C-alpha positions in Angstrom: -21.8 7.7 -5.7 -22.4 6.5 -2.1 -19.4 6.7 0.2 -21.2 5.0 3.2 -19.6 1.8 4.3 -21.3 -1.4 3.1 -22.2 -4.0 5.7 -19.2 -6.0 4.6 -16.9 -3.0 5.0 -18.2 -2.3 8.5 -17.7 -5.9 9.5 -14.2 -6.2 8.1 -13.0 -2.9 9.3 -14.4 -3.6 12.8 -12.7 -7.0 12.9 -9.4 -5.5 11.6 -9.5 -2.7 14.1 -10.1 -5.1 17.0 -7.4 -7.5 16.0 -4.8 -4.8 15.1 -5.5 -2.6 18.1 -5.0 -5.6 20.4 -1.7 -6.5 18.6 -0.5 -2.9 18.8 -1.2 -2.7 22.5 1.0 -5.8 23.0 3.8 -4.5 20.7 4.2 -0.8 21.3 7.6 -0.8 19.6 7.6 -3.4 16.8 10.7 -4.3 14.9 11.3 -2.4 11.7 11.3 -5.5 9.4 7.8 -4.7 8.1 6.6 -8.3 8.8 5.4 -10.0 11.9 4.6 -13.7 11.2 2.4 -14.0 14.3 0.2 -11.0 13.2 0.1 -12.2 9.6 -1.1 -15.7 10.8 -3.7 -14.1 13.0 -5.0 -12.0 10.2 -5.2 -15.1 8.0 -7.0 -17.1 10.7 -9.5 -14.3 11.2 -10.3 -14.3 7.5 -8.9 -10.9 6.7 -6.6 -12.0 4.0 -9.1 -13.8 1.8 -12.4 -12.0 2.6 -11.9 -9.2 0.0 -11.3 -11.4 -3.0 -13.7 -13.2 -5.4 -15.3 -16.5 -4.4 -13.9 -18.2 -7.5 -10.4 -17.5 -6.2 -11.1 -18.9 -2.8 -12.1 -15.6 -1.2 -15.1 -14.3 0.6 -16.7 -12.6 -2.4 -15.8 -9.0 -1.7 -13.4 -6.7 -3.5 -11.6 -3.4 -3.7 -13.8 -1.3 -1.3 -13.4 -3.9 1.4 -9.6 -4.1 0.8 -9.4 -0.3 1.3 -11.3 -0.6 4.6 -8.9 -3.1 5.9 -5.9 -1.0 4.7 -7.2 2.0 6.6 -7.2 0.0 9.8 -3.7 -1.3 9.1 -2.5 2.3 8.6 -4.1 3.4 11.9 -1.8 1.1 13.8 1.1 1.2 11.3 1.1 -2.6 11.7 3.9 -4.7 10.0 1.5 -6.5 7.7 2.2 -6.6 3.9 -1.5 -6.4 3.0 -1.1 -3.5 0.6 1.4 -5.4 -1.5 0.7 -9.1 -1.1 -3.1 -9.0 -1.0 -4.3 -5.7 -2.5 -2.0 -6.0 -5.5 -0.5 -9.4 -6.1 -3.4 -11.6 -4.7 -6.0 -9.3 -6.3 -4.2 -9.5 -9.7 -4.0 -13.3 -9.5 -7.7 -13.4 -8.6 -8.5 -11.2 -11.6 -6.2 -12.5 -14.3 -4.6 -15.7 -13.0 -5.3 -19.1 -14.4 -6.4 -22.1 -12.3 -2.8 -23.3 -11.8 -1.6 -19.8 -10.7 -4.5 -19.5 -8.3 -3.8 -22.9 -6.8 0.0 -22.6 -6.6 0.4 -18.9 -5.8 -2.8 -17.4 -4.5 -4.1 -20.0 -2.1 -0.9 -20.2 0.0 -1.0 -16.4 0.4 -4.6 -16.4 1.5 -3.7 -19.0 4.2 -0.8 -16.8 5.4 1.8 -19.3 4.3 3.6 -17.0 1.9 3.9 -13.4 0.7 4.6 -12.0 -2.8 5.8 -8.5 -3.5 5.0 -6.4 -6.6 7.8 -4.7 -8.6 5.8 -2.6 -11.0 7.2 -0.1 -13.6 7.6 3.5 -12.6 8.5 6.1 -15.1 10.4 3.5 -17.2 10.4 -0.3 -17.0 12.9 -1.8 -14.6 13.0 -5.2 -16.4 13.4 -6.3 -20.0 11.9 -9.6 -21.2 12.6 -11.6 -24.3 10.6 -14.5 -25.6 12.3 -17.9 -25.6 11.2 -21.5 -26.3 10.5 -22.3 -22.7 9.3 -18.9 -21.5 10.5 -15.4 -20.8 14.1 -14.5 -20.2 14.2 -11.4 -17.9 17.0 -9.1 -16.9 17.1 -5.8 -14.9 16.8 -4.5 -11.4 14.2 -2.7 -9.3 15.1 -0.7 -6.2 13.1 -0.3 -3.0 10.6 -3.1 -3.7 8.1 -2.6 -0.8 7.9 -5.8 1.4 10.5 -7.4 -0.9 13.1 -8.2 1.8 11.1 -11.0 3.3 8.9 -12.0 0.3 8.9 -15.5 -1.0 8.4 -14.3 -4.6 7.7 -11.4 -6.8 5.2 -10.1 -9.3 7.3 -8.1 -11.7 6.3 -5.9 -14.7 8.7 -6.4 -17.6 8.9 -4.6 -20.9 8.9 -6.6 -24.1 9.1 -4.2 -27.1 6.3 -1.8 -26.8 4.3 -4.1 -24.5 4.4 -4.9 -20.8 3.8 -8.3 -19.2 3.4 -9.4 -15.5 5.5 -12.3 -14.5 5.8 -14.4 -11.3 9.3 -15.3 -10.1 10.4 -17.2 -6.9 13.0 -15.7 -4.7 15.2 -18.8 -4.8 15.4 -19.1 -8.6 18.9 -19.0 -10.1 19.8 -15.5 -11.2 17.6 -13.8 -8.7 19.4 -11.6 -6.1 17.6 -9.9 -3.2 19.4 -7.2 -1.2 17.7 -5.8 1.9 17.4 -2.0 1.9 16.7 0.4 4.7 13.8 2.8 3.7 12.7 5.7 5.9 10.5 3.6 8.1 12.2 0.2 8.2 14.1 -2.6 6.5 11.3 -4.3 4.6 12.4 -2.9 1.2 14.7 -4.7 -1.2 16.8 -4.3 -4.3 15.6 -7.0 -6.7 18.0 -8.0 -9.5 17.4 -10.5 -12.2 20.3 -11.8 -14.3 18.8 -13.4 -17.4 16.3 -15.4 -15.4 14.1 -17.9 -17.2 10.4 -17.5 -16.2 8.3 -20.3 -17.7 5.1 -19.6 -19.5 3.1 -21.0 -16.6 4.2 -18.0 -14.5 3.2 -15.3 -16.9 -0.1 -13.3 -16.7 -1.0 -12.9 -20.3 -3.8 -10.3 -20.1 -2.5 -7.1 -21.8 -4.5 -4.9 -19.4 -3.0 -6.5 -16.3 0.0 -4.3 -15.8 -1.9 -1.0 -15.8 -4.6 -2.6 -13.6 -2.0 -3.6 -11.0 -0.4 -0.2 -11.0 -3.8 1.4 -10.3 -4.5 -1.0 -7.5 -1.0 -0.3 -6.0 -1.7 3.4 -6.0 -5.1 3.0 -4.3 -3.6 0.7 -1.7 -1.0 3.4 -0.8 -3.8 6.0 -0.6 -6.0 3.8 1.7 -3.1 3.0 4.0 -2.0 6.7 4.1 -5.6 7.7 5.1 -5.4 5.4 8.1 -1.9 6.8 9.1 -3.1 10.4 8.8 -6.4 9.9 10.5 -4.8 8.4 13.6 -2.0 11.0 13.5 -4.5 13.8 13.7 -6.4 12.1 16.5 -3.2 11.7 18.6 -2.2 15.3 17.9 -5.6 16.7 18.8 -5.5 14.8 22.1 -2.0 16.0 22.8 -3.1 19.6 22.1 -5.9 19.2 24.6 -3.7 17.9 27.4 -0.3 19.6 26.9 -0.2 22.7 29.1 1.8 25.8 28.3 1.4 29.1 30.1 -1.3 27.5 32.3 -3.5 26.6 29.4 -3.7 23.7 26.8 -1.7 24.5 23.7 -4.8 23.8 21.7 -6.2 27.0 23.0 -3.6 29.0 21.0 -4.9 30.2 17.7 -1.8 29.1 15.7 -2.1 25.5 16.9 -5.9 25.5 16.3 -5.3 26.7 12.7 -2.7 24.0 12.0 -5.1 21.3 13.3 -8.0 22.7 11.3 -5.9 22.7 8.1 -4.8 19.1 8.9 -8.5 18.1 9.4 -9.3 19.5 5.9 -6.4 17.6 4.4 -7.4 14.3 6.0 -10.9 14.7 4.7 -9.6 15.5 1.2 -7.6 12.3 1.2 -10.7 10.4 2.4 -13.0 11.9 -0.3 -10.6 11.4 -3.2 -9.7 7.9 -2.2 -13.3 6.7 -2.1 -14.2 8.5 -5.3 -11.3 6.8 -7.1 -11.9 3.4 -5.4 -15.6 3.5 -6.2 -15.1 4.1 -9.8 -12.4 1.5 -10.1 -14.5 -1.1 -8.3 -17.4 -0.4 -10.7 -15.3 -0.9 -13.8 -15.4 2.8 -14.7 -12.5 4.9 -16.0 -10.6 5.9 -12.9 -7.1 6.9 -14.0 -7.6 10.7 -13.4 -9.4 10.1 -10.1 -6.5 7.9 -8.9 -4.0 10.6 -9.9 -6.0 13.1 -7.8 -6.2 10.7 -4.9 -2.5 10.0 -4.9 -1.7 13.7 -5.2 -3.7 14.4 -2.1 -2.2 11.4 -0.3 1.2 12.8 -1.0 0.7 16.5 -0.5 -1.7 16.3 2.4 0.4 13.4 3.9 3.4 15.7 3.9 1.5 18.6 5.6 -0.3 16.5 8.2 2.8 14.5 9.2 4.8 17.7 9.7 1.9 19.3 11.6 1.7 16.3 13.9 5.4 16.4 14.7 5.5 20.2 15.1 2.6 20.3 17.6 4.2 17.4 19.6 7.5 19.3 19.5 10.4 17.1 20.6 8.0 14.4 21.7 7.0 13.9 18.1 10.4 12.4 17.2 11.1 10.6 20.5 11.7 7.0 19.6 9.8 5.7 22.6 6.7 7.7 21.5 4.6 6.3 18.7 4.3 9.6 16.7 7.6 9.2 15.0 6.4 5.8 13.5 3.4 7.6 12.0 5.6 10.4 10.6 8.0 8.1 8.8 5.1 6.0 7.5 3.4 9.1 6.1 6.7 10.3 4.5 7.2 6.9 2.8 3.7 6.8 1.4 4.3 10.3 0.0 6.6 8.8 -2.5 5.4 5.3 -3.1 3.4 4.6 -6.3 4.4 7.9 -7.7 5.0 11.4 -6.2 2.5 14.2 -6.2 4.4 15.7 -9.2 4.2 12.5 -11.2 0.5 12.2 -10.7 0.0 15.8 -11.6 1.8 15.1 -14.9 -0.7 12.2 -15.4 -3.5 14.6 -14.9 -1.9 17.1 -17.3 -1.7 14.4 -20.0 -5.3 13.5 -19.5 -6.3 17.1 -19.8 -4.0 17.6 -22.8 -2.0 20.2 -20.8 1.7 20.5 -21.7 3.8 19.0 -18.8 
């Protein structure tokens, strides 16, 4: 298992860092909508949206590891780009399981930066129920806090039909679909998605039985990769602050308590990095990775909580000052702590895999 970046990962992460750092320098306080059309278009124009997808789907021939590399860079700038949802989950699922028509109608516009689709995948229980009809699936139900759902042009939903799950594509403007913007901890990109007996034709169904579980795994990995970028940059900013902030005529980083907090944060960030790449490597090579993803998301949640609080505590009141960037990293880390399952939920998954009562 080799965690060194491939040449493609180095190229894509370098391109993403240059583009996103330039954008962040020109937008020190972006709006909280979670989406910047100018940035999304620039990423599409630079080839960042389609590079990490298979060639047969119109991509550059790369995959999950390259997607994670891009997501880390997005996390480092907390940029309002829905790559973790639209590309790493929906576009990747369409590239893996979609038919020619779905790739042409749904995937290609996303890769050109013309549209975004948000996933609404099952959590502990399914949010949507689907019934077979003559013309397609009839779906009802609701899903709260759909990430990037407030501005999405459509959705990839997971619906329960008896004992099985199915992935379905639905447009925002279809009759019976209601989208209500919600304010999450770090912005207003989330939405309450409600479907009132909506007819979804057969052409918009992904029939592969393994697709729902595959999409949930990819969603969890995307959150872990984004969280690594958030925490990595948070620690860098905090260490720099500890070197320059003076108290009692010496840098606060000279005090043992501060050094210990920063050392613990460093260990936590490296744990997130190690577990992410172990899980992503196994998933990318078609190996069983459910337990490794549970471990990675546990660390992204638990370590994310600790590092975020350490960063704010060391910065003191500056850490929550709205004109200082640290508060954006803190809220991003707190949101990632709960997205795609909490630490407890993933520990339960590990317990089931180990046959331990939970």
